[in-house]
N, C-alpha and C positions, 0 to 999 in steps of 0.2 A: 353503682358503688358511690358511697359518700366520701368526700374529702375530709380527712381528719382536721379538727380545729381545736384551739385551746383559748383560754382566757387567763390572763395573769395581771397581777400588780407587780410593780418593781420600784425599787429605790436605787437610783443611780447617783454615784459620786464620780464626777469627772476629775481628771488629773491633767497635768501639763502636757502629757503625751496623747491625750484624747484627740480624736479627729477634729472636734470643735470644742476647745476647752473653755467655753463660756456657758455659765449656768443659765438655763431657761427660767429659773425661779428668781434669780437676783439680777440677771443681765450683766453680771461681772465675770471677768476671766478668773480661772483658778490658777493658783500657784502650787497646789499640792503635787507631790510626787506620787507615782503609782503606789509605793509602799505606804505613804501617809494616807492616801485615799482608802486603801484596803484596810489599814488599821482603824480608821474612823468608822468605816462601814461595819467592821467586826464589832465595834462598840454599840452601834445602833442595833445590830442583830441580837446582841446579848440583852439589851434593854427590852426588845420585843419578846425574846424567849423568857425573860424574867417577869413578864407581865406588867412592866412599867408603862407600856404604851402599846397601842395596836400597830400593826403594819401600816395601815392607812394613815394614822396620825404621824408616824415616822416619815413616811413618804411626803406628806404635806409639809412637814417641817424642814426636811433636808434634801429631798431629791433634786437633782440638777436637770431633770427631764421636764418638759412641759406638762407631763401627766401628773406632776405633783398636785395640781389643783383638783384632780379627781382621786386623790389618795393613791396615785401610782397606777390606776387602772388603764391598761392599754387596749381594752376592748378585746374582741374576738379576732384571732389571726390564724392563718393556715400555713402550710409548708411553704418555705421560701420567703415569707413576708418579714421575718426578723433575721438578724445575724445568726449564722449557724450555731455558734456556741450558746446563744440565748435560747434559740428554738430547742436545741438538744437538751439543755438544762430543764426547760419547761416541760418537755415531753416526759422527762424522767421523774417528774414529781407527781405525787398523788394530789387530788384536789384538796386544798387546805394546807398542804405542806409547803414549807419555806426552804429555799435552796441555801447552799453555802455561797461563798463569793464566786461570781461569774464574771470573767473579764471579756470585754468586747472592745472594738475600736472606739466606742463611745465613752468607755470608762469601766468602773467596777459596779456590779449590780448585786442586789438581793432580789430574788424572784419569789413570789407567792402565787401558786397556781390557784385560780378560783373557779375554773370550769374546764 
C-alpha cells in the first residue's frame, strides 16, 4: 500500500500573532494584524484569479515563507508533514485548484495544489 502524498505551492502572509512573525523573504518582523494579513492575501488571490499574475509570481513577490524563491513550491509531502489545517486544505483541492484563505500557526496561506 502506498502512502498518499501531495505537492503544493503556497503564498504565506505572516501576522503579529504568527509563531514566528519574521518574513523569510525580507528578514523583517511583521506588524500586520491577522485581519490585515487576511485582507491583503484576499487581494493577492483576486489578482491571481483575474489573470494579472501567476500564483508563482505572486508567491515570489509577497510570500513570507522561504519557499518564495521557488514560487512557493513546497515539494512533495505526505501525511503529518504539514500542519493539519494546511494538509487538510491541500487534500481537498484538485490538482491545479487554488484554496481560499487557510489559517495556521505560521500565518494565513493561499494554497495551489500541483500534484
